[in-house]
N, C-alpha and C positions, 0 to 999 in steps of 0.2 A: 838534113837541112844544112848548107854548104855553102850557103850566104846570108843575109838580113834579109829578113823577111816581112813586110810590110801586111797584116791583116786586116787594119781599117780603124773605123771607128765605131764605140758602141759606148752606150747610156753606162752611168757607172754611180750617179748621184743624181737628187734632183738640179738640172740645169749643167749638168758635168757630162763633158765627152773625153774618153780616152781614145788618143791614137798609139795604138799597138803594133808594136815590132819584136821581133825575135831574133836576138844574136848567136849564133853558133860560138861555142867556147871550147876549143879542141879539147876531149878527153872529161869533158867535164859536164858536157850538157849543153842547154841555153839558159840565155839570159833577155828578158824580159825588158825592152825598154821604150818606157812609156811619155807622151807627152800629154797635157791637158787644157781644155777648156772650158774655161768657167763662162759661164752663159751670162754674165752678171750686166747690169745699165751698159759700164762699159767696159765690154769683154775681154777676158785676162789670157793668156795664153801662156802657160805653167813647162818652160821647155820646150827645144826644138827639136829634137831629135837627131838620126844620124845621116852625116852629109850621103852617104853613101845610097838612100834612099829620098833623096831631095825631090824628083818628079813627084815620086809615088807619095809621099808625105805632102806636100803643097800643094797636090789635085786632092788627097784627105783634106786636109785645112779648107782649103776652096770649099769642097761639099759641106761641111759645119755651117762657114759664116763666111759674108762678104771679108775680104783682107784687110781693105781699107778700113774696117768698122774696129780691127784691133786697136785697143787701147792700151792695154800693159800687153808686155812680154816679159813674164816674172823668170828670172834665171836662178836657180835652183845655186848652182855651182856652175866653173866653167870648162868642166872635161865636156871632149870632144861629142860623145852623145848626148852632151844636153846644149850644146851652143853649134850644135852640128847645121841647123840650117838657118842660124839665126841671121846671118847678111842677106841672104835671097828675102826672108820674109820683112825682112826691112826694105825693103827696096821695092815691096810691093803693101808694106802699110805706113802710108805716109807719117800718120799719125799716132804710133804706137812708140810708145816709152820703154826702156828696157828699166828692168827693177834688180837691182843687186846692192850688194854692201861696196864700202868703200874699196874692200880688199878687192873683191869680184871686177867693179871695174877698172882696178889697175890692170889686173890678168887680161882683161879682155884689149885695153888698150895695148898691154905689150905683143897681141895676137894680131894688131893692126885693125880690131875690128873697132865698129862706130863707138865713139863713147858722149859725142855732144846732146844724144837724147835719153841720156840716164836720171833713173829717180833714186838716189840711193837709200836705202834702209837699213836699219840695225836691228839686230834681236830685240822682241819687244815693242818695236814699231808698228802703226798701222796706215796700210794703205786704204785710201777712200774710191769705190770703186764706183760709188754714186748710190747703190743702193744695198749696200754693206760696206764693212770696214773689213778686211784681211789683217790677222794678225800675224806678224813673222815670227818665227819661232827656231831655236835650234836643234834637228834631231838630234836625238840619243848617242847615235854614230853618223860617222861621217869619213871621207876620203881626201877632202879639199876644204882649209879652214875659213871659206866665204861661204860656205854652204848654210842657207836661209831656206826653211821651210816655210808653210803657212797653213794656218788655222783658222775656217771660214767656218763662224759660230752660226751662220745663218743656216748651215747644210750640217754642221759638226760633223767636217770630213777635214782629215789632216793630210796634208801632202805631203811626205816624209823626207824628200830627195833618194839619195841611194840604202839610207835607212829601211829597215826590213824588206829586203830586196832578197831573192832566192833563185840560186840554179835549180832550173829544173829539166825534165828528162823528157816532155810534151808541153804545146801549149794547155793554156787552161784559161774558162771563163770566168773564175773566180778562186781564192786561195780555198776555198770551202771545197773546191773539186778535187784535189790535191792530199792525196792520203797524210795524215797527220803527220806521221815517220818521213816520210820522203818531203814533207813542207819544211818539218825541222833539221833535217840534214842538210838540207837545199839551202835555209835561212843559216844556219852556222857556216857550213860550208863557205858560203859570202861572205858573211860579216868576218870571219876570219883574213880572209884575202882583201875585203875591202875596208878593212879598219883594224888592221894587225895590233895597234896600239891598245885592244879592249881588254888584252892579256895584261896590261901593264897598269891597269883599272882598279881603284879599289873598288869592291864590290859592296861596302855602305854605301859609297859616293854616288855608285853607277847606280843604285838600286833607289835611291833619292830624285835623280835624273829620270827614270822610268816612271818613279810618282809622280813627277811633276809632269807629263804628258798625260798620265792616266786622268787627271784630275782638270783637265780640260775637256773629261770626259768623250771623247772620238767616239762617233758609230762608225765611221767609217775609215780606211786606212788605205790612202792612194801613194804607195810608192811607186817610184819611178825605177824599180824593177820586181815585180809583184805585180800578179793580176789584183785585183780589187779585194779588200778585205772587208768582211763585216761582221762576221758572227764569233773570228778567229781572232780576236782583239788582245785580248787576255793571252792567248796561244800564245802571239807571236812578241809581246813584252815580255814574255817568259823565258820564250825560248833566245831571248835575245842576252835577257838576263842570264840564262846557260853558261851562254861564251863569255863571261868574265868571269865568273864562278869557275870554269874549266880552266881559265888560263890564269889563274892565282892559287889551283893547286897544281898546277904544272910547274908554274915559277918556285913554288915553297917545296919542290921535289928535285930541285938542279940545286 
């Protein structure tokens, strides 16, 4: 795989579609890049994909729903692979509002993206989308301080932004289809690259963060950079915890 490739849309949870692309990472494999459509009473698009795939992404999104019906565009954070098609979608979705944090809105403004139709949200806040309320959560790890994930209690789905991403050797339909050793290695490698600060985190405090996610009792993890995960949720949590533990041991011997 020499360039980003869009594989298309597929159902990953009740009323939830994933638009999945793969980005080649030279020397390290491939990285999934996912956006999601929550088919709520007021439809929600979670992130907007890679700009390099604008035409394919827009066609795929349009095959799921009428773009004018999009009511909310939840930007988990403002990295290019998450806002790549934001401007194009806003041009086709006149009723859409962008959901982000105060810092996210500021960074969008610095990138000269439209911020007149922004709905600010902060961790612990809720977005009413008609038939449900979406809870704004901070994922256990992230690479941008404005990162804000989603917990949908109506489907028990956690949208975790970059957290629980993994570098992979080939596309897979689900996390369960990846060999456990490969999945753990890919997750640890990605976490060390994307959130290098994990090596500085106190293990006890980080486990408390992991437990706060576990208490939500998610049944499905939808990461921006991993195929859908259902039965391996505890495996992902413990793998992420091991990044912190390994980092602490490394620091204690320096």
